[in-house]
N, C-alpha and C positions, 0 to 999 in steps of 0.2 A: 953731229951738231944738233940735230933734233933731239936726240936722247939727252944730251947735256942740258938742253932747255927744259925738258920735262922734269928732270931730277931737281934742277934748280927751283922750279915752280912748286914742286911737292915739298921741298925743304922749307921754302918760304911759308907755305900754308901751315906746316907743322909748327914752326916758330910762332906764327900768329896765334895758333890755337893755344899754345902753352902760355903765351903772354896773357891772353884773355882769361885763362883759367886762374892765373895768379892774381889778376886785378879784381875779379868779381867772385870771390869765394862764396859759396852758399851760406846763407844765414840760418843758424840753428834755431828753430822755434822753441821757446820755453812754454811748456804747458801751463794753462791758467789753473791756479789752485783756488778752489772755493772753500772758505773757512766756515765750518759748521759748529755752532755753539750748542752744546747739549744742556738742557735745563733739567735739573734733578727735581723730582716730585717726591715728597715724603709721604709714604703710605703707612698708615698705622694699622696693624693687624691685631685685633683684640686677642688677648691671651685666653686660651681655652684650658679650663682646669680639668685635668684627666684624673679620674679616680684611680687610686692604686689598685692593681689587680689583687683579687682575693686568692690567697694561698689555698691550695686544695685541702690543706689540713685545718684551715680556719673555718669555723662554723658561726653563722650569724645568729645572735640571740633573738628569739621571737619577741615582738612588741606586745606587751600586756596592757589591757585596759582595765582600769580600776572600776569594779562594780560594787555599789553600796550594798551592804548587807541589810536584808529585810527580815525582821522577826514576824512570823505569821501570827503568833498569838503572844503579843507583848504583855508584860505585867505593868500595871499602873498603880499609883498611890493616890488616894483621895486627899485633896488639899482642904476639904471642908466636909462637914456632915452632909450627907446627901440621901435622898430617897430614890431607891431603885424601883422602876415601874415596869409594867407589862409591855410597854411600847415606848417609842421615841417621841413622847409628848406629855405635857402635864395633865392632859385629859385621860390618860391611861391610869388604871388603878395602881395603888401602891402595892409593892411586893415586900420590901424589907428596907429598913433604915440602916445606913452604913456610916461609920464614924471616920472622922478625919485621921489620917495616918494609916488606915487600913490599906491593904493591897488586894488586887484581884487581877485575873487574867482576862484580857480582851478577846472576844470571839469575832467581832466585826463592828461595822458602823452602819448608820442609816445613809440614805442616798446623798444628803447634803453635808454629811460629816459632822453634824452638830450634836449627835448622840452616839454613845458607845454601848454595844451589847457586851456584858461581862458575865463571867462564870462566878456564881456565888455558892459558897459551901456552908452548910449548917450541920449540926450534929446528926441530923436524920437524913438529909438528902442534899443533892447538888442541883442547881437550876440556873437559868440565865435570866437576866433582866436588863433594863436600860437606864443609863445615867447620862446627864449632860456632859459634854466634852469639857465644859468650863469648870467642872468639879474635880478634875484630876490634874496632877502635875504634868508638865510637858514631857512627852515620851518619844516623839518622832513624827514621821509623816503619816497623818491620818488617812491620806488618799491611798496608801499602800494596803490598807485593811480591806477585807472582803465586805461587800455590801449585803446586808441582811434585810429581809422584809418582814415586818411585824404584822400581826392580824389587824385588819382595819377597824377604825372606830365607826360607830353607827352614824348615820346621817340624821340630823335633827329635823323636826317639823319646820316648815317655813311660814306657817300662819296659825293663829289661834283666835277664836271668837267666843264671846259670851252670849249665849242664846237666850238666857233668862237671868233675872236677878239684878238687872241694872236699876238704878234709882228711878222710881216712878212706875216700874213694871211689876216688881215683886218686893214687897216691903218686909218680908220675913227673913231676909238675909241669906237666901239660897242662891248659889251661883252655879250655872251649868256651863262648863267649858268644853269646847270641841276644837280639834286641830287636824291638820293634814297628816294622815298616817304615812309611815316610812317603813319599807320592808326590811331595811338593814338592821333595825333595832329590835331588841328583845322586848322592851317595854319603855315606859316614860316616867320621868320624875316630875312631880308638880310642886312648884315653889309658890308660896304666897308671902309677899313682902320679904323675900329673901330666905324664908324658912321652908325646908322640905316637909310638906304636909302629907304626901302620898306617893307611892309607886304603883302605877297601873299598867295593865297589859292591853288596853284598848285605847282608842283615840277620843275618848270622852271621859269627863270627870265631873261629878256633882259635889260641890262644896256646901255642906250643910252647917258648917261650924264657923261661920263668919261672925265675929263679935258685933254686937249691936252698938249703935251710936245715936246720940240725940241729934246730931247734925250729919249731913252727907259726909261719907268717909270713903277714901280711895284705897282700893286693893290692887296691888301689882302682882299679876300672875305670870309665871314663866314656866314653859314646858321644855324639857330636855330629854333626848332619847338616851338609852343605855343598852349595852350588850355585855358579853362575858369578859371583855377586856377593858372597857372604859365608857365614858360618856361622850356625847356628841359635842362638837364645837359650835354648831349652829343651834340656836334656841329660838323659840317663838314666845312673844310676850304680849300682854294686854293689860290695860288699866280699867278697872271696873269701879264705878261709884255707887255705893249703897246708901240707903236711907233707913232710919230706924222705923 
């Protein structure tokens, strides 16, 4: 009897458990989905130009630089009649006269490029002398020529005085001139009223040949040094008034 009661209780419990299982079925959880939005970013990559590889058989041509040709001793043609001198200045002595249309070979130039040293041929000899750049047709760049140095001109005296002969001192017309000596000159040229009256080799000159005048008369004297190539640019002058 007791066993029958236990079996009946167990059977009741089993039915209760099954009923409970059918009425409360477990709920299946749905996982939460998170939506992710991707934002596309445009990236610009600069194009890189890649040089084509050089073939082993390909040889690169060397780069050449154009160099202007320079003639060391160019030939020039005279555009006018011109005097060729011993140096690059009009105070140098004349050497020879050249005619328009003639040609000559240039040997060089002076420092500022205003004069050209040219080779001149004569039946007896060849020599060089100087002409102004302005006297020749255009021939190229003067600065490309060699710079040549000519023998220097003498330095002229910087003062002159009349120690005798002024009006009221000596009425016989004799004038004594003295000036500052210069070592660079060979001698001196004395001018009276623009006329060359003497070449002397000392720093004094006595002028005995002044024309007489019934009234006071002015004499303008000028002293200029000279040497073997020309005359000085610097001169000294004085005015002397004589009475009859």
